[in-house]
N, C-alpha and C positions, 0 to 999 in steps of 0.2 A: 451585248454578250449575254445578259440575263435572259433576253427573249430566245436566243439560240439554245441556251441551256434548258429552258423550259420546253422548247420544241423537242430537244433530244430526249429529255426525261419522258415526255408524253409518248414519243415513238417507242422508246424502250419498254414502257409499261404496257402499251397495247400489244406489242410484239410478244412480250413475256406471257401475257394473259392468253393470247391466241395459241401459243405453243406449250403452255403449261401441261396439258394432258399427255404430251409426249415425253415430258421430262424423265419419268421413271424408266422408260425403254431406252432413252438416250444415255442416261447414267449407266444402266446395265450394259449397254453396248461399249461405252467408254471404259467401264470397269473391266470387261473382258480383254480389251486391248492393252490396258495399262497395268502397272504392277502394284498399285496401291489405291485406296480410296482417295487419297489426296491428288494423285495424278489424274484419276478419273474425274474428280470434280473440276480440276483445272481444265481438262480437255472439254468438259461440258460447257463451262463458261466461255472458253475460247471459241467453241463451235457456235454457240448462240450469238456471240458478238460478230463473228464472221458471217453467219447466216443473215443477221439483221442488215449488215452492210451490203451483202450480196443482193438481198431482196430489194433494197432501196435503189440499186443500180441496174436491175433487170429491166429491159425495155418491155418485155412481155412476161410479167411475173406469174406464169401459169405453173403451179406445182400440183401435179396430179396426186402424188403420194408423199405428203409432208414428212412422214417418218423416214422413208427411204432417202428423201432429200437431205434431211439432217444427218442420217448415217453417212451419206456421201461426203458432206462437209467435214464431219468428224474424221472420216477415214483419210481424206486428203491432208488435214491438219496433222494427224498422227503420223502418216508416212513422211511428210515434210520434216516433222520434228525428229523422227528416227534417222532420217538422212543427215540432218544437221549434226546430230549427236555423233554419227559415224565420222563425219568430216572433222569435227572438233577433236575427236580422239584418234585422228591419224588414219582414217579409212580402215580401221580394223573391222573384220566381219562382225555382224550383229550378234552372233553367238558369243563372241568374246566380249563385246561391249555390255551386253545386257545381263549376262550371268554373273557379273560382279555383285549384283544386289543379293544380299543374303536371303531375301524373301522371293526373289524372282522365280525360283524353281519350285515353289510350294504353294501355288495359288490354285489348288485343285478344285476348290469350290467357287472360284471367280475368275481370276486372271489365267490365261493360258500359259503353258510353259514358254519361257522366254527364248527358246531356241528357234522359234519360227520367225521368218521375215515378216515385215509389216503386212504385205499383201497376203501371205499365207495365213497369218493370224486373223486378219479381217474376214477372209473367206470362210475359215473354219467357224469363227464366231457366228457369222450370218447364217451359215447352214445348220450348225449343231445347236446353237443357243436360241436362234430366232426362226429356224425352219423355213428360210426363204428358198424359193425355187432358184435353180441355176441362172435363169434369165434375169431374175430380180437382183441376184448377187452381182451379176455382170454389170447391171445398170448402176448399182451403188459404187462399184469399184471402177467404172468407166473402162471396162475391158470386155473381152469376148467370153462366150460360154465355155469354149475350149480352154481358155486360159484359167477360168475359174475351176474347172474340173482338174486341171494340172496342179493348181495351187492347193486344192483340197487334198489331192493324193500326196503331194510333197509334205504338206503341213501335218496330216495325220500320221505319216510315217515317222515324224520327228518327235512326237509327243512322248514325254517320259516324266516320271516323278522322282524327286530326290529331296532329302531333308538336310538342312544346314542349320547350325546353331546360331543364335542371335545373342550377341554380347550386350549385357546390360551395363550402362554407365551411369554415374551419379548425375542428378539433375543440376543444371547450371544454377548457381546461387541466385541469379537474377529472377529465375522462375519461382523459386521458393519465396523470395521477397515479394514478388508480384502477387502470389496467392495470399500472403499475410496482409498486404496492403489492401487487396481487393476485399478480403473478408472483414477487414476493419472499416471499409468504406472510406479509406484515407487517400483521397485524391492527390494531395501533395506528395505523399510517399510513393504513390504509384507513378506519378509523372517524373519523379526523380530517377526512376529506373530506365526511362526512355530517352533515346537520342532526340535532339531538337528536330532532326530530319526524319524521325520515325514515320514509317508508312503503316497505316492501319486500314485494313480492308474488311469489308463484309461482302464476300464474293456474291456477285449477281445483283448487289443492291447499292453499295456506296463505297467510297474510298476517301481517306484523309491523308494528305501528303505532308503533314508536319505535326509537331507536338501541339502547337497553338490551335490548329484546326480540329484535332481529335479530342481536345479537352474544352472546346467551345460549348457552353451550356445550351446554345440554341440548336446545334446540329451535330456536335462532336460524337463520333462513334464510341470512343472509349468512355467519354463522360456518361453517356446514357447507358452503356453496358454496365458500368459500375453503379450508378445511382438510380436508374429508372426501373420500375417493375416491368414485367413482360407485357403488360396490357398497354404500354406506351406505343407499341407498334405492331404487335402480332394480331392478326385477324381473330375476331371473337370466337369463331368455331374451334380454335385451338386452345382456349383458355379454360375449358371445363375442369373444375377441381383445383385450379391454381389458387393459392391463398393470398397472392398479392405481394409476397415478400421479395426482397432482393435475392440475387443468386449467391451461391457459395462456390468458391474456386478450389479445385484440387488438382495437383500435378500427378500424372500417371505416365508410366512408360508403355509406349505402344508403337509397334513396327519400327523398332530401332531409334526412337526419339521420344523425348518427353513432351507431352501435350497437356493442356489444361482443360479439365471438364468443368462446366458450370452447372451446378445442381440447383433446382428450384423446388420449393415445398408445394405439395398437393395433398388433397384429402387422402389419397391412397399412399402417401409417403413421398420421399424425395425422388425426383426424376431428372436425368441429365437432359438439358435442352440446348446445349451449345458446346462445341469443341473449339479450342483456340490453339493455333500453332504459332510458334515464335521463331525469330532469328536473332541470336544474341551476338553482339559485336563486343568482344572482351567482357566488360562488366555491365554493359547497357543493352537494352532491347532495341533492335533496329527495325524490326517488322513484326506486326501481329496480323494474323488472318483469323477472323472471328466468324465461324461457321454457324450462324443462327438459321439462315434460310437455305440450308442444304440438307433436306430431309433424308435423301437416299444415303448420303455420306454419314449422317448422324446414326441412321438405323444400322448400317453395317458396322461402323466403328464401335458403337455401344454393344452390338451383338457379339463382336469379337472380344470385347472387354468383360462381357457378362454383366452389364449394369443396365438398369431400367431406363427407358428413354421416352420422351414425348417430343414430337416434332412440331414445327412452327409454320409450315407452308413454305412457299417459294419466294415470298417477298413481303415487303412492308405493307401494312394496311393503309 
């Protein structure tokens, strides 16, 4: 089993390195399709995982345009996800399903208005955001040029802007306690807030499936997030100006939810280098997603919050 895990890690690492130059465009495409940076990053990770499996099972893995191929994988996943959502919500039209999100109709600078069908949205993004030719769009969507032109016409006719208010709610007590324990480097207090079955993810890099795994001093994600300096895993080119200190946690309200920012000291002052999302089950934390190696998401989120940011690349050194 250890040999299989090592082979899988090596394949993932080499795949990630090969496709890393395309990550910014892939994130931008997924961000236009989805309604938030979180959804976009999830779709990016799902796309890369599916692409790796697909590439490994292709008899003749000849990919003339890798970017367009990744876009096609992302498009198919997005359309499948939208279809499942409609089915789970009783086959209601997408305009009813998606406009329930308070932010879905005001992504003028990123996500398209959510009144478009998945195919229409993908077609408009590929044309207006990436300036692809109709034939190239047809190849990404797996359809005809005529169908692309029709989708563009329908999609553009539906675009509209609207503003909706966003209700602010108090942060869960567990998140405030998490920040206090993190800032005190108090591992016992931190672990007391987590379920034994907690899932801790570092999207694109690692996942721990229990409290014991994530607090393991050898490889636990939460253990090293709390106690290790950035230099323990981040490539050297991203460490200019960093003073070697631990991070500082702060809870902020963003896009309808409370998230945790991790600040690190640099010669030019503090900079956010990580965002953490959580799922709270009653008084305990059931899931943490630690976005260290998601530079596109970090840049967008910190830009929206108006806080300074430094990114860490796409993976562990």
